[in-house]
N, C-alpha and C positions, 0 to 999 in steps of 0.2 A: 568613145571618142569625145563625147560631150564633156566628160570630166577634164580631158586634156585641153580642150578649147577654152573652157572656163578658167583653167589654171593659167594658161598663157595670158588671158585678159587680166587676171588677178595679178600676175607677176609684173606686167607693165605698169599697172596702177601703183603697185607696191614700190616699184623701182623709183618712180618720181616722188612718191611720198618720202622715201628714204633719203633722197637727195635734199628735199626741202627741210627735213628734220635733222640732218646730220651734216654739220659744217665741214668736218674732216673729209667725209666721203665726197661731198660736193667739190671741195678744194682739189682732191686727187683727180677727179674727172675733168675739171676745168684745166688744170695744169697739163695733164696727159693729152687732152684734146688740142691744146695750143701747140704743144711740142709735136704732136702728130701732123698737124697742118702746116706749121710755120718753121719749125726748127730742124735742121739737118744735123743729126748726131755724127760725131767724128768716126764712129765705129759701128758697123752694122750689127755686131754682136750685142750692142746695148739695146737694140729695139725689142728683142724678146723679153728682156727685163721690164721695159716700159709697158709692153702689152700685159704682163702679169700683174703689174702694180694695181690697177683698178679691180682686177679679178680677185686678188688676194684681199684687198681692202673690203670688198663686198662680202667675201666669204666669211671673214671673221667679224662682220657686223650683222650678219643675218640671224634672225631669231625664229625661223620657221622650220627648223629641222624636225622637231617633234610633230608638227603639222604634216610635213611631207611623209613621215614614217607611217602616220595613220591613214593617209589617203592613197599612197602608192606603195606597192609591194617592192618595186625596184627604185626606191627614192634616190639612191646614190647615182643611178643612171640619169635620172631627171636633172640632178645637180650638174653632172658631167656635161650633158647636152647644153645646158644653159651656159656654162663656161666656155664650151667649144664655140658656141654661137657668138659670144662676146669677143673671143679671141680672133675668129675669122673676120668679124665686122671691123675690129680695130685694125687688123693687119691690112684689110682691103682699103680702108680709109687713109692709111698712112702713106702719103704720096712719096716720101723719101726712103721708104723701105724697099730694098731689092730682095725678092724672094730667094731664100737661101736655106740650106739645111739647118742653120741655127734656130729655125722655128721649132725644131725638135725640143730645145730647151724649154720653150714655153709650153709645148704639148705635154712634156713630162710633169711640169708643174701643175697643169690643169688636171691631169689624170690622178695626181696625188691628193689634190685638195678635198675631194669628197670623203676621204678617209681621215682627214685631220679634224679634230674636235677643238672647239674654242677653249674648253676648260683645260686643255693640256698646255695652253699658252699663258695661263694666269700667273704662274710662278716661275717665269723664265729666269729672272734675276732677283737677287735679294737687295733690299734697299736699306738694310740695317746700318750700312756704313755711312749713310747720309745723315748729317745732324739735323736738328729741328730748324736750322736756318732755312732749309729747303722743304718745309712742311707742305707747301702748296704743290711743288713739283712732285714730291713723293705721292701725294694724294692723287694727282692727275695720272701718274703712271699706274698706280694701283687700281684706279677705276677702269682703265682700259689700256693695258700696256701695248696692245697691237696698234691702236689708234695713235698713241704717242710715237711709236717707232716709225709708222708710216708718215706721220706728219714731219718727223725729223728727217726722214728720207727725202721728202718733198723739198725741204730746205736745201739739203745737199744737192739734189738734182737741179735746183735753180741756179747753181754756180756756173752753169754752162755759158750763160750770156747775160749782159747787163739787163736786158729786157725781162728775161725769166727771173732774174735775181729779185727785182723790185715787184714783179707781178705776184710771185709767190708770197712775198712778205706782205703785200697789201691784202691779198685774199686770206692770209693767215693771221691777220691782226686780231680777229675774234678769238682764234685759238689761243694766242698769247694772252689776251685779256682774260679769257675764261680760266686760265690757270690760277688766277688770284681772286676768284669769286668767293670761295668758301671762307667763313670766319672760323678761327680756332676757338676752342672753348676757353672760358675765363681762366681756368687753371693753367693751361698752356701759355696763354698770354702773360700771366703773372710770372710763371716760371722763366719764360724766355727773356722778357724785357726787364726783369730784375737784374739780369746779368749783362745783357746786350742792349745796344741802342738801336733805334730805327735806322740810323745811318749805316750801322753795321749790317743790318738786315738787307737793306737795299744793295750795298756794295757786294756782299757775299753772293746774293742772287744773280747780280749782273756778271760777276766773275764766273759763276757756274754755268750760266747760259752761254757766255762767250766761249767757254771751254767746249760745250756741246756743239757750238757753231764753228769751232776751229777747222773741222774738215771742209766746211763750206768755204771758209776764208782761204784755205790752202788751195782748194780746187779752183776757186775763182782766179786767184793770182796765176795759176798754171794756165788756165784757158784764156785769160783776159788781162795779161800783164800790162798791155798798153792802155787799158781803161781802168787802172787801179783806183783812180780818184772816186769812181762810183762806189767801190767797196768801202772807202773811208766814210762817205756820206751814209752808206747803208748801216755801218756799225754805229755811227752817232745817232741816227734816227731810231734804230732798234733799241739802243740802250736808254735813250731819253723816254721812249714810249713805255718801256717796261718799268723804269723808275717812277714815272708818273702814275702808272697803274697800281704799283705797290703802295705808294703814298696815298692814293685815292682810297684804297681799301682800308688802310688804318685810320685815315681821316674820318671815315664813316663807320668804323668798327662799333658794334653794339652787341652786348651779350643777349639781347632779346631777339636778335636776328641770326639766321644760319648762314646767310650769304649776302653778297652785294654784287649783283650782276649789272653789266652795262648794256644799254641798248646800242644798236649799230650807230645811231647818231652821236652818242657819247664817245664811242670808239673812234669815229671819224674826226671828232673834235680834238681828241688827244693826238691823233695822227697828224692833223694840220699843225698843231702847236709844235709837235716834234719835228715836223718838216721845216718849220721856220726857225727852229733852234732857240733863238732868244726868248720868245714867249714861253717856251718849254722850260728853260732855265729859271725864268722868273716864277713860273707856276710851281716848279719843284721846290724852290726856296720857301714860298708861302705855304705849300702843302706840307712841307717838312715840319714847320712850326705847329700847324694845326694837328698833324698826326701825333707829334710829341705831346701836345696838350691833351688830346683825346686818350692816349695810352696812359698818361699819368692818372687818369680817373680810376684805372683798374690796377695800377702797379704802384706800390709804395716803395720809394727809394730810401 
């Protein structure tokens, strides 16, 4: 019995450490929590999917499977009980959910999870069709495709209401920024920018991201046609923020460094400029010149 009590205590401590160290997991829980307490979904069948979201996210982020196998003979049962506890807790706290047989969908998902292995999700899709224009996005997906898919799902889920639309965007700014942290090697920089310009790089990435976000745009128009002006501002803000982040990366590109990460204060500064629009446009113009000058050090035209 002492082993199980110690494990429960360990699990609670690990849970809060995971939230502190994992932006995507924290985003998922925050958004789900807000929807559970404040937003009434148009269809009760959507709630089981909402309940499963943080559970699936947690399952594919956990790194303690080998530890559980060594400690517990029935380790899959331990995982199942954990997920059932989370499911019941979320369902009870969801004040807008009316108990219905559709909870069976969530239960089936929970009973399936202990038998799903993370390694089986590593090669769900091939990225060979994406050109080097999208090096950073390809790299982000390869690092953890599950996190990327769930983050994208969060964006889609936010289309339900103007409040959730901007809330998810704000808490996901770090995710968008982190896509452009890593520096390419010198050979890739030389190969790419000997044929393409930095302007093309920025434009192609914005087009691709807007295509990824197109289900969000369509869903928002469907749910909030009378508040479509918020969507227009959302698109402008997101595009300006990403454009600034890309240019900031190449303005600071250096072959002696592997990445250029931003602190939360830097991210908020970019966000404020993007929100005001005009300062962002001025900064983009200036950063473009500096990025071109920096790239020319490594690329001979």
